[in-house]
C-alpha positions in Angstrom: -3.9 -6.2 -13.1 -1.8 -7.7 -15.8 -1.0 -11.4 -16.1 2.7 -10.6 -15.4 1.7 -8.8 -12.2 -0.5 -11.7 -11.1 2.3 -14.2 -11.8 4.8 -12.3 -9.8 2.4 -11.7 -6.9 1.9 -15.5 -6.9 5.7 -15.9 -6.5 5.8 -13.0 -4.0 3.0 -14.7 -2.0 3.5 -18.5 -2.5 0.5 -20.9 -2.3 -0.2 -22.0 1.2 1.6 -19.0 2.7 -0.7 -16.7 4.6 -1.0 -13.2 3.3 0.7 -10.7 5.5 -1.6 -9.2 8.1 -2.0 -5.5 7.8 -2.0 -5.4 11.6 1.5 -6.7 11.7 4.6 -4.9 10.5 7.0 -7.8 10.0 6.8 -11.2 8.3 9.6 -13.8 7.7 9.6 -15.5 4.3 10.9 -19.0 4.3 14.2 -18.1 6.1 15.4 -16.2 3.1 14.0 -12.7 3.6 11.2 -10.7 5.1 8.3 -8.4 4.3 7.6 -5.1 6.2 4.3 -3.2 6.1 4.4 0.5 6.9 1.6 2.7 8.4 1.2 4.4 5.0 0.0 1.1 3.5 3.2 0.4 1.5 4.9 -3.0 1.8 8.4 -4.0 1.0 9.7 -7.4 0.3 13.5 -8.0 0.9 14.7 -11.5 -0.3 18.1 -13.1 -0.6 17.5 -16.8 -1.2 17.7 -19.2 -4.2 16.0 -17.8 -7.2 16.1 -14.2 -6.0 18.2 -11.5 -7.7 21.1 -11.8 -5.2 24.3 -13.6 -4.6 22.3 -16.8 -3.9 20.4 -16.7 -7.2 21.9 -19.9 -8.6 21.7 -21.8 -5.3 18.9 -24.4 -5.1 16.5 -25.0 -2.4 17.2 -28.7 -2.5 20.9 -28.4 -1.7 20.5 -25.8 1.0 17.1 -26.8 2.5 18.7 -28.1 5.6 20.1 -24.6 6.5 18.3 -22.6 9.1 18.6 -19.4 7.1 20.4 -17.9 4.1 23.1 -15.3 4.1 24.1 -12.9 1.3 25.9 -9.7 0.6 23.1 -8.6 -1.8 19.3 -8.8 -1.9 16.3 -8.1 -4.2 13.4 -5.8 -3.2 9.9 -5.2 -4.4 7.5 -2.5 -3.2 3.7 -2.6 -3.3 1.0 -0.3 -2.1 -2.0 -1.3 -0.1 -3.9 -2.1 -3.3 -1.2 -4.5 -4.5 0.0 -2.1 -7.2 3.7 -2.0 -7.9 5.6 1.0 -6.5 9.2 -0.3 -7.0 10.1 1.9 -9.9 8.6 5.1 -8.4 10.2 4.5 -5.0 13.6 3.7 -6.7 13.5 7.0 -8.6 12.7 8.9 -5.4 15.6 7.1 -3.7 18.0 8.3 -6.4 18.4 5.1 -8.4 17.3 6.6 -11.7 15.2 4.6 -14.2 14.4 1.1 -13.2 13.0 -1.3 -15.9 11.4 -3.9 -13.7 9.1 -4.2 -10.7 11.9 -5.9 -8.8 15.4 -4.5 -8.1 18.2 -7.0 -7.5 21.7 -7.2 -6.3 21.3 -4.4 -3.8 23.6 -3.8 -0.8 22.3 -3.4 2.7 22.8 0.4 2.3 20.8 0.4 -1.0 18.0 -1.6 0.6 17.8 1.0 3.5 17.5 3.8 1.0 14.5 2.1 -0.6 13.0 1.3 2.8 13.2 5.0 3.9 11.4 6.1 0.7 8.8 3.3 1.1 7.9 4.4 4.6 7.4 8.1 3.6 
């Protein structure tokens, strides 16, 4: 696994946060998104808080930490298989997005996220 991948997984799975149990299908992530694990072993992360590639990107945790949850018209996604290998580019292509140059897709609408989720679960 490359250093880039390790660094992103560290961000994707912050210190102190328990790793998602494979027995559970859903996990909330800090009131700004969620992870879903599918029976095929694939996992998707959907995030829309400060620092994520979404409408809230430039927001700061400090300013909004008192909010119960974040809202956004767009979100970022990342897809991993059961071995922790990136699938985002492959899944995006299958979902009809064409060539993606990163392991994370950002500024997606709810409909776009659903397209990715359907392919992730196949």
